[in-house]
Structures are given as structure tokens and as C-alpha cells.
C-alpha positions as CSV (number, residue, x, y, z in Angstrom):
1,M,2.4,16.6,-24.5
2,V,2.0,15.1,-21.1
3,L,-1.8,14.4,-21.7
4,A,-1.2,12.5,-25.0
5,K,1.6,10.5,-23.3
6,N,-0.8,9.7,-20.8
7,I,-3.5,8.5,-22.8
8,R,-1.1,6.3,-24.6
9,Y,0.3,4.9,-21.5
10,L,-2.9,4.1,-19.4
11,R,-4.6,2.4,-22.4
12,S,-1.5,0.5,-22.8
13,Q,-1.2,-0.7,-19.2
14,S,-4.8,-1.4,-19.2
15,Q,-3.9,-3.8,-22.4
16,M,-6.9,-2.1,-24.5
17,T,-6.8,-1.2,-28.0
18,Q,-7.0,2.0,-29.5
19,S,-10.4,0.6,-31.0
20,E,-11.7,-0.7,-27.5
21,L,-11.0,2.8,-26.1
22,A,-12.8,4.3,-28.8
23,E,-15.8,2.4,-28.3
24,K,-16.1,3.6,-24.8
25,L,-15.6,7.0,-25.5
26,G,-18.2,6.9,-28.8
27,L,-15.4,7.7,-30.9
28,Q,-13.7,6.7,-34.1
29,R,-10.3,4.9,-33.7
30,T,-8.6,7.5,-35.7
31,M,-9.6,10.2,-32.9
32,I,-8.0,8.1,-30.1
33,S,-4.9,7.9,-32.4
34,A,-5.1,11.8,-32.8
35,Y,-5.3,12.0,-29.0
36,E,-2.2,9.9,-28.4
37,D,0.0,11.5,-31.1
38,G,-1.2,15.2,-29.7
39,R,-2.8,16.2,-32.6
40,S,-5.9,16.8,-30.7
41,D,-7.4,17.1,-27.2
42,P,-10.5,15.4,-25.8
43,K,-13.5,17.4,-24.8
44,L,-14.4,18.0,-20.9
45,S,-16.7,15.0,-21.5
46,G,-14.1,12.8,-22.7
47,L,-11.8,13.5,-20.3
48,S,-14.0,12.9,-17.5
49,V,-14.6,9.3,-18.8
50,L,-10.9,8.7,-19.2
51,C,-10.8,9.9,-15.5
52,N,-13.1,7.4,-14.6
53,L,-11.8,4.6,-16.6
54,F,-8.5,4.8,-15.6
55,Q,-8.9,5.9,-12.0
56,V,-6.9,9.1,-12.1
57,S,-7.8,12.7,-11.3
58,L,-8.3,15.3,-14.0
59,E,-5.1,17.5,-12.7
60,E,-2.9,14.1,-12.8
61,L,-4.2,13.0,-16.5
62,L,-3.3,16.6,-17.5
63,Y,-0.2,17.3,-15.9
64,H,1.6,14.7,-14.4
65,D,3.7,12.3,-16.5
66,I,2.6,9.5,-15.1
67,E,4.8,6.8,-16.9
68,A,8.0,8.8,-15.5
69,L,6.9,9.7,-12.2
70,G,4.3,7.0,-11.3
71,R,1.0,7.3,-10.0
72,K,-0.3,10.1,-7.9
73,A,-3.6,8.8,-7.2
74,I,-4.0,8.7,-3.3
75,Q,-6.3,5.1,-3.3
76,K,-7.0,3.1,-6.5
77,K,-9.5,0.8,-4.6
78,D,-12.5,1.6,-3.1
79,I,-12.7,0.9,0.8
80,K,-13.5,-2.6,1.4
81,V,-15.5,-4.6,4.0
82,L,-13.7,-6.6,6.4
83,T,-14.3,-9.9,7.5
84,I,-14.3,-10.1,11.3
85,A,-15.2,-12.4,14.3
86,V,-17.3,-11.7,17.2
87,D,-18.1,-13.4,20.2
88,S,-21.7,-14.8,21.6
89,Q,-22.2,-11.1,23.0
90,D,-21.5,-9.7,19.3
91,R,-18.0,-8.4,20.5
92,E,-15.4,-7.9,18.0
93,K,-12.4,-10.5,18.2
94,I,-8.7,-10.1,17.0
95,T,-8.1,-12.5,14.4
96,M,-4.4,-14.0,14.7
97,V,-2.5,-14.2,11.5
98,G,0.6,-16.5,12.2
99,Q,3.9,-16.8,10.2
100,K,2.7,-20.1,8.2
101,A,-0.8,-18.6,7.7
102,S,0.7,-15.1,6.1
103,A,0.9,-16.7,2.4
104,G,-2.5,-17.8,2.6
105,Y,-3.9,-14.9,4.0
106,L,-3.1,-13.1,0.9
107,N,-5.9,-15.0,-0.8
108,G,-7.9,-15.8,2.1
109,F,-8.6,-12.3,3.9
110,A,-11.7,-11.7,2.3
111,D,-12.9,-15.3,2.7
112,P,-15.3,-15.6,5.9
113,E,-14.6,-19.5,6.1
114,Y,-11.0,-19.2,5.8
115,M,-10.9,-16.2,8.4
116,E,-12.9,-18.5,10.9
117,S,-10.1,-20.9,11.0
118,L,-7.6,-18.5,12.2
119,P,-7.0,-18.2,15.9
120,Q,-8.7,-15.5,17.7
121,F,-8.8,-13.6,21.0
122,Q,-9.5,-10.5,22.9
123,L,-7.5,-8.3,24.9
124,P,-8.7,-5.5,27.4
125,N,-7.8,-1.7,27.2
126,L,-8.5,-1.6,23.6
127,S,-11.1,0.8,21.6
128,K,-14.2,-0.9,21.0
129,H,-14.9,1.2,18.3
130,T,-11.7,0.1,16.0
131,T,-11.0,-3.2,14.1
132,Y,-7.5,-5.0,15.3
133,R,-5.8,-7.9,13.8
134,A,-2.6,-9.5,14.9
135,F,0.6,-10.3,12.8
136,E,3.6,-13.1,13.9
137,L,6.9,-11.6,12.6
138,S,9.3,-13.2,11.0
139,G,12.8,-12.4,10.3
140,D,15.1,-9.6,12.4
141,S,14.1,-6.7,10.1
142,M,12.5,-4.7,12.9
143,L,14.7,-5.3,15.9
144,P,14.4,-4.9,18.8
145,L,11.2,-6.9,18.1
146,V,12.4,-10.4,17.5
147,P,11.0,-12.9,15.2
148,G,7.8,-14.7,16.8
149,T,6.7,-11.1,18.2
150,I,3.0,-10.4,17.8
151,V,2.0,-7.1,16.6
152,I,-1.5,-5.9,16.8
153,G,-2.4,-3.5,14.3
154,S,-5.6,-0.9,13.9
155,Y,-7.4,-1.3,10.5
156,V,-7.0,1.8,8.5
157,E,-9.3,2.7,5.7
158,Q,-7.5,4.9,3.3
159,L,-3.9,5.2,2.4
160,K,-3.8,8.8,2.7
161,D,-4.0,8.6,6.4
162,I,-0.6,6.6,6.4
163,K,1.5,9.0,8.8
164,S,5.3,8.9,7.8
165,G,7.5,7.6,10.1
166,K,5.2,5.4,11.8
167,T,5.1,1.5,12.0
168,Y,2.4,-0.6,10.0
169,I,1.6,-3.9,8.8
170,L,1.1,-3.8,5.1
171,V,-0.7,-6.6,2.9
172,T,0.7,-6.4,-0.3
173,A,0.4,-8.0,-3.8
174,T,4.1,-7.8,-4.4
175,E,5.7,-8.3,-1.1
176,G,3.4,-9.9,1.2
177,V,2.7,-9.2,4.5
178,V,5.3,-7.0,6.0
179,Y,5.8,-4.8,9.0
180,K,7.8,-1.7,8.4
181,R,8.3,2.0,9.5
182,V,6.4,3.6,6.5
183,F,6.9,7.1,4.9
184,N,4.1,8.2,2.6
185,Y,4.9,9.9,-0.7
186,L,1.7,9.1,-2.2
187,E,1.1,12.7,-3.5
188,E,4.7,13.1,-5.0
189,N,5.0,9.7,-7.0
190,G,2.1,7.3,-5.7
191,K,4.4,5.4,-3.8
192,F,5.4,4.4,0.1
193,F,9.3,4.0,1.3
194,L,9.5,1.0,3.5
195,V,12.2,1.3,6.1
196,S,13.6,-1.3,8.7
197,D,14.3,-0.5,12.2
198,N,17.1,-2.8,11.7
199,E,19.8,-0.9,9.5
200,Q,21.6,-3.9,8.1
201,Y,18.2,-4.0,5.9
202,K,18.1,-1.4,2.9
203,P,14.6,0.6,2.5
204,Y,12.6,0.1,-0.4
205,E,9.8,1.3,-2.1
206,I,6.2,-0.1,-3.1
207,K,3.4,1.4,-5.3
208,G,0.3,2.7,-3.3
209,E,-1.7,0.3,-5.9
210,D,-0.1,-2.9,-4.7
211,V,-1.4,-2.3,-1.2
212,L,-4.3,-4.5,-0.3
213,E,-4.7,-3.7,3.4
214,V,-3.2,-1.5,6.4
215,W,-2.9,-1.9,9.9
216,E,-1.3,0.8,12.1
217,A,0.8,-0.9,15.2
218,K,-0.7,-0.2,18.7
219,A,0.6,-2.9,20.7
220,F,2.9,-6.0,20.7
221,I,3.1,-9.5,22.8
222,S,6.5,-11.0,23.0
223,T,7.9,-13.8,25.5
224,D,11.4,-12.2,24.9
225,F,12.3,-9.6,27.2
226,P,14.6,-6.6,26.6
227,N,18.2,-7.4,27.7
228,P,19.6,-4.2,29.1
229,K,23.4,-5.2,27.8
230,D,22.0,-5.5,24.6
231,K,23.3,-2.4,22.5
232,S,21.5,-3.0,19.5
233,Q,19.0,-0.1,19.1
234,P,16.2,0.9,16.2
235,A,17.3,3.8,14.0
236,T,16.4,7.2,14.6
237,L,14.0,8.8,12.5
238,D,17.0,11.3,11.7
239,E,18.8,8.0,10.5
240,I,15.7,6.6,9.0
241,S,15.4,10.0,6.9
242,Q,19.0,10.1,5.6
243,M,18.5,6.4,4.7
244,I,15.5,7.6,2.7
245,L,17.7,10.4,1.1
246,E,20.6,8.1,0.3
247,L,18.3,5.7,-1.7
248,K,16.4,8.2,-3.8
249,D,19.7,9.4,-4.7
250,E,20.7,6.0,-5.9
251,I,17.5,5.4,-7.8
252,R,18.2,8.7,-9.5
253,R,21.2,7.6,-10.7
254,L,20.1,4.3,-11.9
255,K,17.3,6.1,-14.2
256,P,18.5,6.4,-17.7
């Protein structure tokens, strides 16, 4: 039964004993054992506590095999308050995160003192109602944008608002700061597919819960001018979709 399996899996993932979960539900430990063995089902009030405790929807808890299919939840974390910089006239500045600063950004993006230490600038013709951040690219996975290109992104509050096929800067707990073309599969399995425009790099997936910040690419600054003789072109959306299908087939084959 999916419910019993989900309770056992979520409790284990939270490193919680049956006794600890029983205490939160106001029950005896033996009742948690019965839930996890499928010998008994929680009452509606207990289901509500479980959903809040493990941050899952009721539909996900009852019918979605979380261990086998991954989290289906749209967004694990609440909307956070961004640390921003403003000028003397209270106009918001764009904070620049260089290649060398990327690693420190993972730990310091919520620290006002750290954010103030980063370069800041302003650009015309950008909406005054949106927060922007600039990230310097490393590597050639997103050609024709070359290493050193500065991508300017607008802040995306909710993961569900990520639109498949568009490019985003993702600040992640597992991959660091990456700039990729993103395909949103949160509803299906709680994950994203990240795709490079350079076909030499294979797409890969990342859990939604590992994404700390999202910035939708809006502009870029580069000192490298396009060469009309350069035949290297980014992959089309059709080619990217085919790459994703092939990768998903490969993942299915690898599963026992």
C-alpha cells in the first residue's frame, strides 16, 4: 500500500524513530508500526499532521509512490527574503557574482555583509519592479555564450513558475551555480531536467528541493563578438526534447 510505504519512507528520510513520530501524532509507537505495515490507516487529523510534518500534499501522501517516483511537491521551502543593494536614491542595484565568488555565494547569499562585498552596478531599460542579479559564466556548456559572459537574471519566486525550454541560473545545493536550459517536471516527479546548448554536454536531472534560488535569464554582457564563420549553433528545442527523451529512456533502463 502506497500510504504505508510513504509513511515509512518519509519518517526514515527525516531520520525520525517510530517513537518520535508517535509523539508528534499523540499516539503509541505500536500505532506507527501498524501504519507502516499497512495494518491500520491514520485518521484524517493524523493525515493532516503528516502532510504538514513532511511537507507533502494529501494526494501525494495517499497515492504517489514517493520513494520510487521522487517528490511531487511543487516547492519545499517558503519564499525567502532576498538581500539586495540600493543606491543613495533607494534604486535597486544589480549584484554581480563572478566565477570565483560562485562557491562563496552558496553560503553567503543570505548574508547582507557578504552581499555588500560583491560588485554592484545598474543598467538602463530593465524593469524597476524586478530584482536582478548577474552571474559570470564558466565553461563552454552554453555556447555560443563563452566563458566570462555575464548573464543577468530576474528573480523567480516559485519553482512552479519555471517555464520549460527557457534558460535560467540555478543556485543549487548539489551542483552549485549553473546556467542551463531547464525543463520543468515538478508535477510529474519533483525534478528538473537541465540541458546545455552545447550538444557535447549530456542533460541531467536535479531535485526541486535542491534548488535554492532561480534567476530567469534576461540579458547578457560579453566582450566576445559573434563570428559569422562560426558554424557552432545551440541545439534547437526539438533536438533538446529528443535528448531528454533519450536520457529518460537510459535512466529507466538503469533502474532495477
